[in-house]
N, C-alpha and C positions, 0 to 999 in steps of 0.2 A: 200652166193658165190655160180655163176651161175655153173649149173655142169661142164661144157665144159670147166671150167678151173682149174679141180679136178688134171688134169696129171702137169698143167704148177706147182701146188701150192705141188705135194709130188716128183719132181723133186726139186724145189728150197729148199725145206722144209731137205732134206736129204745133199746137197751140203751147205747148210750155216750151219751143225751143224758139217762140219768137220772143222778139225782145218786148217791152210795152211798161218800164215801170212810169211814175205816174205823171203828165204832162206829153208824153211822149208814145202813148198808146197807137201809135200811125199803121204798124205791122199789124197789127192784133186784129185792127177794125178793117182794115183792106182784105186779109186773110176771111174773115168773118161775111164781108160785103159778097164776094164772089159765090160763099158758100148762099148767102140768103135770100139771094137776088131771083131764084129761080120761083119762087113764093110770093114773092111780088115787091114797091118798090121800097128799097133801103131810104130810111132818112137817116142826113149826120145833122145833126145841130150845132149853132156856132162855137159850145164849147168841147165839141168831138163826139157824144154819145152819137150811139148807132140804135136806129130802132125801125122795126117794120110792124104793121101791124095786118092781119087776117079776119077771117070773118064777122059777123053782123049780130046782134041783139039790141034789146035797152040795158045789161051791163056791161061795162070794160074792164077788164084786169090788167093787169100792169105784172111781168115777169121780166124780172133785170138780175144781173150779172156783171160784176165789176170786170173786166178788159187788163186794169193796171197791177202793176205789181211792187213790190218795193226794190228799194234799189238803192242808184248813189248817183251824183250828177259830180261832172268837174267844177271845182269852185275857186281854180288858182293854177297855172303853171309855174313852177319854179324856175329860176334862171339855167338850172343842169338837166332842165327837162323831166323832172320828176313831176308828178302830178298830184294834190289836193283834192279832197271832195268834201262832200256834204249829204248828210243822211235825204232821201226822201220815203218817209213812213216808219213802220216804226221794225228797224234793225237793230238786231243786239249786236252790242259792240264788241262780244265775244267770239262769233260766228266767222269775222274779219279776218284776223292776219294769218299769216301765213293761204289766201286762198288766191286763185287762176281766178282774173276777171275780163270780161270785155268790155271795151269800149268803143263806142255807135259814133263814128261821124255824123253829123248833121246829112239826113238824106240818103245814108247809104245802111245796107245788112250786111255788110263784109266788119264786122270788126276787127279792133285793132286789140290783140292782148298782151295780158299786162297781169303782172302778182303782185300783192301787197307783203312788203318784203317780212321778215321777221328777225328779232334781235338776236343773233347765236349765245345760246347758254354759255361759249366759251369766250366769250367774251363781256360777259357780266362780273356786276361787281362784289354783285350781293345776291345770290344766285335764286336762294331761296326766296328773298321778295319781291325780285324782278321775273320771276316766274308763277306770283300769286297774284299778279296784280292785273288789272286788265287794260289794255291797250284803248285809249278813247279815237275815236273815227278823228277827231280833229287833231291828232299825231301821226296818224298813218300818212304812207306816200306809197302812191303807184308808181312803179318801175316797170316804164315798154323799153327798156332797152338806147334810148336815144343820151343825147350827154348837152342839149340845150331846149333852150323854150323855142327855139324856132327850129328846130329838128321836130319836135312833138308837134306846136302848130303844122306842120308842113304835111304831114300824118290827117289832119282837117280836124282834127282837135281843140274845141276851146270851150269857153265858157260852159256850163249847162249839156255839155255833153254825157248823153245818158252812159253810166258803168250799173254793169250787171257782175252778179258774179257765177262763173261760169256752170251751168248745168247737165248734169249726168241723169237717166232715166234708167231705172232697176227696175226687173221685174223679180218681186222675191217669192218664196215661198206663201203658201196658203191664200193665192189670188188676192196679195198686196203690191203695190210700186211703190217706188218711193223715187222723190224729184222734190227740185225747188217750183213753187208755184202753182202750184193744185190752188194756192189760194189767190186767185177764183178762175184760175182756166177751167179747174173743173167744174164750174160754174156756168161760164161760158158755152162748154163742149156741151152740156146736159141741155141748156136753151135751144141751143145748133138740134140739137138731136131730138126733143121733145118736137120743134115748130116742122122739122123732115115727117114726122109722124104725124100731125093732125094737121097739115096745113092742106090735105086733099078730101079734110072730112066735115061734115057740114055741123059746125058748131053754134052753140047758140047765147053766145055771148062774142061781143067783140075785142080781142085779143092783141095786144100789144107786146109784142118780144124786144126787151131792150137791151144794151152791152155798155154800162156806165163808163166812167172815165173820172180817175183821180176821187175814187173812194178811199186811198191811203192816207190821203194828204185830208179828210173830212166830209167827205159824204160829196162833195163837190157838184159830179154828175149827177146825184142821184137826183139833188134837192133841184137841178134844173129842169129835170123830166117830170118830178110833181107839180112842179110850176107850169112848165107844157100841157101835158095829160091830162090832169084833174082825173086820176082812174077813180074805178068806185071800189076796187081789189087790190091790190098788190102783193106777190110775191118774190121775196128778194132771195137767190141762189148763192152760197155762201158757204164757207169751211166753220165747221167748231169745234177747237181743241178738245182734246180726249182727255179723260183722269187716266186713263190706264196706261201712262209711258212712263219712264223710269222716273224716280227724283219728283214726283207729282202725288200731290194727296189727291186722292178719287173725288171725295165729297165737292173741289173746286171746281172738276163738269164730268157731273157723274155720267160721262157717254161714253161708250166702249165702240173699238170697230169691230165691224161684221156686225153689230146688230141693228141696222135698218138706218136709215134715215133720219134725221135731229129733226126739231120743231125748236126754233133756239127763244126761249119766250119770253126772257127776261135778260138783257145784260146790261151793261152799263148806262145806256140812252134811252130803251124803250122796252115796253109791255107788251107787247106783242096778242092780235085779235083773237081773243076767247073764244070765239064765233066762229072763225078760221080754223083754229085748233078742233073743236069739233068736227066741222063737216071731212076735215081732213083723216082726225082721228078716224073714223066713220067709214072715210073712202078707203084707207089705207086697210084695218081691220076687214073688210066684207072682200077686198083682193089679195088677203092673206099674208102685205107686207107690213115686214116690221118697222117700227118704229120708236123713237127715243125723245123725250123731251130735257130740254138743257134750261141749266140755268147756269149763267157764265159771263164771263169777260170781255170787254171788246163792244165793237157793234158793228151793224151793217147798213147796206143801203136803204131797210127797208124803215131806219129810225129818219129817216132824212125825208122820205116819204107820206111819212104817217103824219109829221108836222103840217099835211095838204088836208087833214083830214081822212083816211083815206085808211078801210082797213087791213091792216097789213100783217104779216107774216114771214118769217127768216124760216126757209126752209133747206136743212144743211145736212156734208155727209162729213163726218168724226173724222178728225185727223190727227195722228198725232205730229208731233214737234211743230207745230203752224209758225211763220217766217224764219226757219231755220234752210239751211241748203237740202236738209235732208226731211223733207216735208211727207208720211208715209200716211195713205189712203187704203180702202179696202176696195176691189171692184165689184165684190157682192152690194156692198152698203152705197157703190153710184150706180148700177144698173137696177137695184131696186128704188133709188133716187128719179132715176128717168122716166121707167115704169108709173110713178103716183105722180110725176109731174105730168106724163098724156093725162093719165086719169081727171088729174087737177081741170087743165085744159077741156078737159071733153064735157066738165060735169059743171062748172064755175058758174055757167050764167043761172042755174038755176037755185045757186044759194041765195039766201035775202041775206 
């Protein structure tokens, strides 16, 4: 890993390991508040969105990334102590079986460990058939080692307790890193680094940096922010699935790792501002920052903000294996994203 990327890794690693499924973003928000309060007065709204405004000018730009991640919540505790769960966000059933999980009792950062067991092939009646089937989330049970409901509840576990797949953080070859949750802790980190870089600059616009909640449940936090702030411009920082991964037809998301940040111009819910695309493309070109354009599935907080008449564009880092335990991203792409965000923040007030 290149030495200049070490700061990025430190910030990303800290954010990644904070639990924060949709509706339980508290730990991520508390960590960010401690970091941003040196630059102004943080505001937390009734839904849980965090925001901070700096600068002044005729134009008002909102930069937003979502704090929440996909996961599970406890839905029921069996008499024998086993735990049933429900999905929070777009979880693929295939990634759950055989995983180690962390269950967070309400208000506690020290998790209770558990495992999602898997039926051994030795006990299968029709091995070929059973091994080819995907076990549905509603059929899985989490084993935390207890033998009764009372014993499980004594550990502080109740309905709605958040459950996360156990995380790792790997630095790979060619400045790639792998973990669970770059979507969208990467965005949270990039906004923090941008704020730190421009907070003491003379800015030509009012800039609001926001970290939203419940994006994975339908952009709920972004709708609230749009209603409260009504900015002129909105830049939504998020991930973008890549086409350069196994078993994926490249044309479905024709972007690659290490070829620059991505303008997510068209997705399932929104067509982004072509005027903002022109400004950002010009600023990237003049600064030698590579930039990709994507047409993809899914959506971002930008789609919610657009419904308030805001000129909106999602700016992303390409990531392989999104919503899996092994998301992979390039530190070079992330570094270029931060550089580009800093330039946008310094210049956006002059955009028509």
